[in-house]
N, C-alpha and C positions, 0 to 999 in steps of 0.2 A: 206729753201730758204727765205731770207728776201729781197733780191734784184734780179731783173731779167735784164739780159743784152742781147742785140740782135746784132749778128755779121752781119753788113752790108758790105758784101764782095764787094769792090769797082769795081773790074774788071767786075763783072756780070752786073753792072748798067751803067758803062761808065761815061759820063760827070756828074759832081757834080749837075748839074741842074736836073738830073734824080733821084737824091737821095731824094729830098724833098717829092715826092709823097709817099714814103715808111714810112716816119717818123710818119705821122698821124696814120697809121694802126698799126705801132709798138707800139705807145702810147696806142691805143685802146686795144691792147692785154694785156696791163699791164706792159710793159717794161719801166723802168726808166733810162736805160743806153743803149747806142749804142756803139759798138766796131767796129773800122775801121782798116783794115790791112794797111800796109805801103803805103803811097801815095807819097813818095819821088821818085826822078828820078832814075830808075833802071839802072844797068850796062848792059854789053853786052849779058848776058844770058836772060835778060828780067824778071828775078825773082823779085817779090816784095820785097823779103828778101835779095836781093843783091844790096845794095844802091850804086849808083855812086856819088850822091851829096846830102848831108843832108839838103841843103838849096835851092834845086831846086825840081820841082815837076813833077810827071808823066803826060806826055802830053795827055794820054788817059782820064784824069779826069777833065781837066781844059780847059777853052776857049783860054788861052794864055800860051805860054811857059815861059813868063816873070814871075819871082818870085813874083814881086809886085802885078801883076794882079791875079795870082793864090792864093796868100795869102788873097787878098781881097775877093775872092769867098769862101775861107775856113772860114774866119771870119763871113761872111754873113750866111753861113750854120750853123755854131756853134751858132750864135746869134738866129737864127730861132729855133734851138733845145732847147736852154736855155729858150726861151719865152714860150715853152710848157712843161717845167720842164723835159727835157731830157738831161742828161749829156753824154758827148762823150769821149770815151777812144781811144787812138791811139797806134799803135805798136811802141815800142822803140827797135831798133836793134843795140846794141853796142858791141856785141861779135865779129862781123865780118862785112865786107863790100864786095862789088864787087871788083874783082882784078883790075878793071880799075877805081876805085873810085878816085876822085880828090885828096884825102888825100894820096894816094900811091905815088903821084908825089910831093906834097908839104911837107908831113910829113911822109916819109917812116919809120922813126925810131919809129913811133907809132905802128908798126906792128911787129908780130913775124917773124923773118927772119932766113933763113938757107942758108949759103954761099951767103948772100946778096939777096936772092930770097924770095918772099912772101910765107908764109906757109898757106896752106888751112886747114880748120877745118876737122876733121874726127871722126868717131865713129865705134865701133864694132857692127855688126848686125849679129846675129846667126853665130858667128865665122868668119865672113868676115869683113875686114876693108873697110868701105865706106868713100870716100873722096869727098868733094864738091869742085870740081876744079875751079868753077867760083868765089869762095869766098877767102878772105884773112882774117886771124885772127888778131885781135888787141892784142897788148901786154899790156893789162890793168893792169898787175901786176908788170912788171919789165922794162917797157920802160925807156930809158935813159932820156926821156923828159916827164916823167909821170905827172908832175904838169900841164903842158899845155894840155896834153891829157885829164886828168880828168876835167880840166876847160872847155875844148871844149864840153864834154858831159853835164856838168852842165849848160852851156849857151844854149845848144840845148834844154834841158828840159824846162828851163825858157822861151825860145822863143816859144815853143809849148803851154806853159801855157798862155802866152800873146796872142796867136792866139785864145785861148778860150777852149782848151782841158782841161778836168777835171781829166783825169787819163791816165795811161800808162800800157799797157800789155807788159812786158819785155821779149822779145824772148830769149830763151836759157839762162835764168837768172842764172841757176846753174853753167854755164860755165864761168861766170864773177866773179872776185874776190869779196868776201864779203865786203872787206874794201871800195871798190869803191861804192858798193850799199849803204853802211852806209853814205858815204859822199854825194852821190847824193840825196838820199831820205830825209835825214835830211835837206839839203839845200832847196829842193823842198817844203817840208812842212813848212819851215820857210818863204819861198817866197809866198806860198799859202797853208794855213794850212789844207785845206780839199782835197788836191791832193791825188789821190788813185793810188797805185802800185800793180799790179798783176803779180806774177812771173810764167812764163811758166816752170813747173818743171816735166813734164811727163817723167817717166823713171829714175828719180834721186833718190838716197837713202834718207832715212828719216833724216840722219845726215845733208845732204845739205838743206833739207827743214827747219830744225831747225835753221841753220845758216842764211838762207834767212829771216826767221821770225824775228830773232834777229836783222837783218839789217834794219828792218822797213817795210817790205812788208806787205800789208794789206791782200792779198789773195795769195794762191798757187793753183795749178791745182789738181783736183781729178781724180782718175782712175775709178770712178764708172761706166763709160760707158762700161768698159770691164769685169765687174764682172758677173759671171755665177750664182750668188745667192747661191753658194754652197761652193766654196773653201775658206779656212781660210784667205788667204793673204789680201783680201780687208778689212775684219773686223779688222785685226791687223793694217793695214795701216791707216785706218780711225781713229781708237782709238788713235794711236800715234800722228797723225797729228793734231787732234782737241785740243790736249794739247798745241799746239804752234801757230797754224795759222787757219784762216778762209779759206774755200775751195770754188773753182769754179768747178761745175760739169756740164756736158752736155751730151745729147744723141748722138751728132755728132759734129765735128768741121771742120774747113777748111782744115785740114790735113787728115781726115778720109774718108772712104767710106760712102756714103749716107746710113742712117740707113734703109730706106725703101728697098733699094737694098740688103743690108746685110741680111734683114729678108724676102727676096723673096716676097715682096709686101704685107706682113701681117701687116695690119694697127693696129690690136689689140696688136701686139708685139711692134710696134713702140710706141704706147701709154703707154704700160707697162714700156718701157725703159725711156720714158719722165717722167713718174710719179716717178719712183724710183730715177732718178738722181736729181729730184726737191726736194726730201725730205732728201737728205744726203749732203747738202751744205748750205753755207750762201749766195752764189751768183749762180744763175742758168743761163745758156747761151744756146741759140740755134743759128744756122747759117741760113742766108737767104735761103729760099726754103724748110726748114724742114717742115714748116706748110703746104706746097703745094705738098709734095711728090716728090721733085726734085730728079732725078736719077744720074745726073752727079756730080762728085766730084768737089769741087772748085779747080781751076788750078792757082797756084801762078805764073806760068811762061807765059802761053799763053792764060789764061782766057780772055774772052771778052763778050760783050753783047749777043752774040748768045748762051751763056751758060744759059741764063735765060729761063727756060722752060715753057711750058704750064702747067696750074694747073691740077694736077692729082686728087687731093682731097684737102679739106680745113679744117685744124685742128685749125684755128684761134680761133674759139669759145671755143674749148676744152682747148687750151693753156690759154686763158683768164680766164676760170673757174678754171683751175689748179693753176694758179698763185694766184688768189684770195683765193682759198681753202687752200693752203699751208700757205700763209701769215696770215690767220685768226686763225691758230692753232699753239699755242706756241711750242708744242712739235715737230710737223712736220717742222716748220720753223727754229727751233734752231738746233744746232749741239751737241745735247746730245748724250749719249752713245748709241751705236748700238750693239745689241746682237743677234747672230744667234742661234735660238732654235734648228735648225737642227744639227748644229755642237755640241752643248751641248748634245743632245740626242744620236748622233752617238758615242761620246766619252763614254757616260754612257753605251751604248750597247756593245761597244768593251770591256770595263772593265768587264761587266757581262759575255760576251762570253768567255773571258779569264778564268774567275773563273769556268765556267761550261764546258770549253773545247769544245765549239761547235760554229758553224757559221750558220747564216741564210741569204741566198742571195736571198730569194724570194721577188720579186718586186710587190708592189700593187699600186693602183691608188693614194694612199696617198703619195707616193714618189714624185709625181709631185708638191707637195706643198712645198714652201719655207717659213718658219715662222721666223719672226724677232720681237724683242722688240725694240722700240725706246723710250728712256727716256727723261724726261725734263732735262734742264740744271743742276738743283740741284739734279737730280736723284730720286726725291720723287714720280714722276708720270711716267706712261708709257702707250704706245699704242702698240697693236699687229698688225703687218702688215703681211698679208698672200698673197703670190704670186702664182698663178697657172701657172706653166711653160709648161703646156700641150697645144697642138694644139686643144684639145677637151674640152668640158664641163666636169667638174669633181665635185664630191660630197665630201665636207669636213665633216667628221663625228665626229670630236673631239671638238665640241663647248663647251660641258660641261667640258671636261678634262682641257681645257685652260681658262675656266671661261669667255667666251665671253659674254659681257653684252649688248653692243650696236654697231650696224653697222653704222659707220659714214663716209662711203666711199664717194668719189667724185661722182661716178656714181652707179646707182642701189642700193642705200642705203636701207637697210631693217629696220632701226630703232632698236627698242627694240627686242633683240633676246635671252634674258636670259632664255627662256623656250625652245629654239630650240636645237635639238640634232645634226642637220646637216644643211648644207647650200650648195646651188648650186653655183659654180663658172663657169663663161663663160671662153672660151679659153683665156689664157694669162691675165685674169682679176686680178687686185690688189684690195684688200679690206683692210680697216682700222677699227679696233675695239677698243672700250673702254673695259677694262677688270676689273673684280671685284677682 
């Protein structure tokens, strides 16, 4: 992680005047970016991601429904952030709009139509077709009025840049034609060269990630949040992705269950996931309330200020130390090769058992440890990362085998351990070692 970004979920805070008080503490924790979900006027479903008017704004966030007044407040907030070196990223939703969007009346031919009716986006989920009935899909690839449609998106991006936004998190980016992204990103970077584009790519194949990277996206989404530290899929995905794009990882986001709830209140497991996601990306993101143990998921449809919970615990200091720690270590902050020692050893064991025609299913406490090498960008140096996945304290007895030299962990660092044969790991503890 070289960059840290904080998701300021607007519905949870209400009026933009309430956002200011959070910016200073976000800055204090070490974040240099803030990401804000859609603030445009929503359609009949109320979903933030179902835009009714791309040039009008959500009444829940601004003092006036008038565009001019709302944009004045936006500019003031963005200027405030800029003055304390915080950049702000906004959601860009161009794959679809609400079915009652003003564009469905004025420019219906910009949409995918079937028998002259608007078509909703859909996707397969565990063998079941899920359709978002409140949404209408834009025909960004084959509209008969494609030049004007693309120009509309181009003008919208430049308008948001003029308001003061520095970046765009592009919703459902892989569902939008690559040619359009090439056009929009190239124009945006010509208009403001340091504009940043982050593609929401969760669930899409690596082929689409490569195309989006080629289109000019600065970042794509990482699936690190879902890895169990064992299965091979994440290692393969990570290795393939870093060849093409920088990644954004997170312990939770506005679409997921709160991680403290997922882990049944186990703070040490929350910290473990935070640490791991922070060392396998170029940009690390948390969502408002992560630091305070909020239990309610962000609600993009009916979320409101009542969703801002009482503080259950405060990880602000831990997050600050984590960001500083990772940034100061070139290997942890970079996106060098990641190697699962467990997977290598399991394959070697399988080969050996095949030769000897036997199997050993006996589980020992050592099976709780997940061992990784993370390499420098040039591959010449490496660190060993060991994760205790157990709910209990466990003893790692292979210090000499793996040539552990120095414990440089964020917490409970032991320093020089070259003469130690074993080390105690607390429940769900992550440790980082220099190796000889």
